[in-house]
Steps between C-alpha positions, in 0.01 A plus 500: 500500500473618136722790400193718437335440837394808684721550804352829610301469823321825429346382168136423440579147408685441827216655703255270321719200562510583867115528504472168323722340763292656783192359341615144507518297820794298391679695222708356216756780461642352177155497325421858613841629397458358157148632469605855588854478355669589827800346678383198711760557772418867535126428509545225758727719722267797488186303557644323804629830645867398479593812297346837410534746214780750512242782520343344817851458652581862446168615641569293802848662552371851433280524804586785726445298822555141578208298624629515857536880476147528358362297788680712754373821343143381491526395863639840590226676308232291677653583835491869433139472384408318818645787707310750300801637324441489124810424299620793295800583300744744661641747257849619604 
């Protein structure tokens, strides 16, 4: 990797490199990284889904409910609706 390669996964160049990798059936990460001046390793890892950006990692952690909790809540709301009891917020 050259010292001036773009390491930011939020940059336009990186997004373009990911799009170029998506467009190819069998992608050459080295060629794409050079073309868009991004880190080959970072490009490869992101494209293969091995890693994600810090922003996405924080968004995932900042959810109020876990996936299991969300599913239980939806099931509970559906049960109330089936019984004719609309789900409402109780203000205390």
